[in-house]
N, C-alpha and C positions, 0 to 999 in steps of 0.2 A: 157790430159797429158800422155806422154809415159814414162814409167820407163823401162829403158834398163838395164837388170840385166845380168852380165857376171861373171861366175864362172871359175876359173883357176886351172887346174891340172898341176902343175909344173913338168918338166922333172927331173928325178934324176940327181943330179949334177949341176942343174941350179944355176946361181949366183943370190942370193936374192937381192943384191944391184942393179943389172940390172933390175930385175922385179920391184923393188920399183921406180927406176928412170923412167921406162915406165909409171907406174901408176901415178906418180907425173906429168909427162908430159901430160897425158890425162887430169888430173884435172886442169892443167894450161890452157887448152883450153876453160874453162868457161870464158865467157865474150869476147871470140875471135870468136866464132861461134854463129851466130844468132839462138836463140831458145834453146841453151844448158844452162839450168838453174843452174845445179850443178852436180858435180861428186864426189862421196865419195868412198873410198876403205878401205879394212881392212881384217884381217884374218878371216877365217871361223872357228868358234868354234864347229860347227856340234853337238850341244847338243843332238839332237835326233838320231844321228848316221845314217843319211840318205844321206850324201854326202861325203863319204870317198874319199880321194885323192884330193878333191877340196880345196886346202889349203888357197886360198884367192879369193877375188872377188871385183867387184865394181858395183855401181848403178849410172847410169847417168839419170838425169831427163830432159826431153825435153818438149817444149810447145805442140808439135804435131808431127805427122809422117813426115811431111815435114822437120822439124828441125832435126830429126834423120837421114833423107836422106842426108841433108847437111853435118852433122857430118861424116857420112859414106863415103862420097865422098871427104871430105877435105884431101888434101895431107899430112897435119901434122898428122891427125888421121891415115891415111893409113900407114905412115912411122912408127908411134908408134905401130900400130897394127901388122906390120910385125915383129917388135922386140918382141912383146908380144907372137906371135905365135912361135917364135924361142925359147922362154922360156918354152913352153908347151910340155908335154909328147905327142908324136904323132902329133905335130903341131896343126892344127885346131881341131883335135880330142880331144885335151886336153882343149877345151873350151866348156862351155855350155852357150848358149845365150837365154834369155827369154825377150820378149818385151811385157810388160803389158800396155794395153790401159785403163787408169783409169780416173775416173771423177776428175776434179780439186777439191782440198781440200778447 
């Protein structure tokens, strides 16, 4: 199982409604892309003070790396991803992406 973790550092003055719309759009791809099991998003509370500026994030769960590749290539994801990058400080520099290869639970 691949856990695709994306942290978002929004640009100053970004529209929170647009960011939420993008995240909801990504979540709506569950069931539409083979192997995308779930996608959850929410605010980063940063209780340990180790991720300042990364105000929100999401975790997408995939059956395997091939499913993540299908998601990455999907035109709906690519369109939403472009909108997400536009919301970020410095474009893609405002994203932190971590892909964890975990055993099935």
